[in-house]
C-alpha positions, 0 to 999 in steps of 0.5 A, a space after each residue: 499499499 504504501 510503495 503504490 501510494 508513494 511509488 511516483 514520488 520516489 521515483 521522482 525523487 530519484 529522477 529530480 536528484 539526478 537531473 540536479 546533479 547532473 546539471 550543478 554537481 553535488 552543490 545542486 543535489 544538496 540544494 534540490 534535496 533541501 527544497 524538497 524538504 521545506 516544501 514537504 515541512 510548509 506543505 503538510 497541513 495542506 495535505 490534510 485539508 486536502 484529504 478532507 476534500 478528497 475523500 469527498 471524490 470517488 477514485 476517478 477525481 483521485 487519480 485526476 487529482 494526482 495526474 492533471 492536478 500535479 502538473 498544475 501543482 509543479 509546472 503550474 505554481 512552482 514553475 510557471 508561477 514565480 515567471 508569471 510574477 516577475 513578469 507581471 510585476 516588472 512589466 515583461 514578457 514571458 519569455 523576457 522573464 525566463 530568460 532574466 531567471 537564468 541569466 541575472 537571477 539577483 534581479 529576478 529574485 529582487 522582482 519577485 521580492 517586490 511582488 511578494 506584498 501582492 502574492 502574501 495578501 492574496 494568498 493570506 486573505 484565502 488562507 485565512 477565509 478558510 481558517 476562518 470558516 473553520 473556525 464559525 462553523 456552528 454545525 461541527 460536532 467535535 471540538 479539539 480546544 473547547 474553550 475557544 472553538 464552541 463560543 466561536 462557532 456560537 458567533 457563527 451564526 451571525 451572517 458573512 461574519 468570516 468576511 468581515 473579521 477577514 477585511 478588518 485584518 486587510 485593512 489593518 495588514 493594508 495600513 500597517 504597510 502604508 504607515 511604516 513606508 511613509 515612515 520611512 520615506 520608502 516607495 512602498 507607500 503607492 503599493 498599500 492600495 495593491 495589497 488592499 486590491 490583491 487581499 480582495 482579490 484573494 477573498 473574492 476567489 475563496 467565496 467564489 470558488 468555495 461558494 460553487 463547490 458548495 452549491 454543487 456538493 449541496 446538489 449532489 447530497 440532494 441528488 444521492 437522497 433521490 436516487 437512494 429512494 429511486 433504487 429502494 422504489 426500483 427494487 420493489 418495481 425490479 427496474 433499473 436505475 441510471 445515474 445522474 451526471 451532476 457527480 461530475 460538476 461536484 467533483 469538478 469544482 472541488 477539484 477546482 477548489 483543491 487546486 486554488 487551495 494549493 496555489 495558496 499553500 505554495 506562495 510561503 514555498 515558493 517565496 521561501 525558496 528564494 532564500 535558498 537559491 535564485 534558479 528557476 530549474 533548482 527551484 522547481 526540481 526542489 519544490 516539484 518533489 515536495 509537491 508530490 509528496 504531498 499528493 501522495 499524502 493526501 492519498 494515503 491519508 483517504 484511503 488508509 481513514 487516518 481522518 476518520 481514526 485521528 479526528 483533531 488532526 483537521 482541527 491542527 491543521 486549520 489551526 495551521 492555516 490560520 498561522 500560516 495565513 497570519 504569517 503571509 499578511 505579516 511578511 507583507 511587511 516584515 521579515 519572518 524566517 521559513 523555519 519558523 514558518 514550517 514549524 508552526 504548522 508541524 507543531 500543531 498538527 503533531 498536537 492535535 495527533 497526540 491529542 487525537 491518540 489520547 482521545 482513542 486511548 481514553 474511548 478504548 478505555 472507557 468500552 465506548 464506541 466514540 458515540 457523537 458529539 466531542 468524544 465522537 465521530 467527526 461526521 460534520 467537520 468540514 473544510 469549511 461550511 461551503 466545501 
């Protein structure tokens, strides 16, 4: 099972490291290895969240996620995305940006750094919305940090509360950025509006993609209920029942949501990679290998039912998302080490895993089956109230 799930990741790792060695010797080999570890550590929470969505899809869409999805993740976000942001921010053509990345890596890094505020605002707002929707979800049965989650879940009854909180956070970030730039006489004061627009774009992206996927998922559940009733009636009448095509639409929008989510998670990895190397080839190899492991880990969590056995894992992952979103927004103005970014997520997920183990032991000791509520199976745990 392990080899079947991670086989492609192992193969890509071997090919990627060999390619790195032939490209730049042992130094390039080491850089790619470090980038791979960086991507996995920064994106482990991504795998947990992805698994919560992917388990709703059938085997076909899981394969699409591992094939078409990985092409988007590796070539789209880890190779094309750095070039695109440089091209847009520097008003260059794509070919010029690629040429710059190979022939003038220092200038390339400078342009990416200049584009960081808008990237961080977009990704930070998208991830913050995921965290807030989870935190204000009043339908969630299981609570990890009950003293925080129960009161906030009750506040979730207020319509659009997560949007209001997110906009307040964005406004504070933009004003802080503008004030700091003005006080230091930098040339970034005009970028405060760019930060605001990018953040709003991230918010709109979440609402549109999350809203569409949630709509079709709701339709799918309704159709499944009607199908079940039709099947029961058909059994009595002895007639076959044809399936509906709506599942494809629902799965497609969930897949689209997954890709946007992965893109937002990859922002910190791409930006952090520039602290290690300026070479686009090594960056694409290292981050691409890491992305493969994140994909494989997602499928492994789904097939092994890990999220059902360790019910607080999704909580830990969402808290890691919240921390990452705030870190991204803080990095609009201040520099934060990628080590801290990676460790925060790992620590939170490790704590949630240990809490899940303790919960399972307590249930086993009491002879219970988990039941419902805070001690039972999280049948209503969502990635967000929309998805």
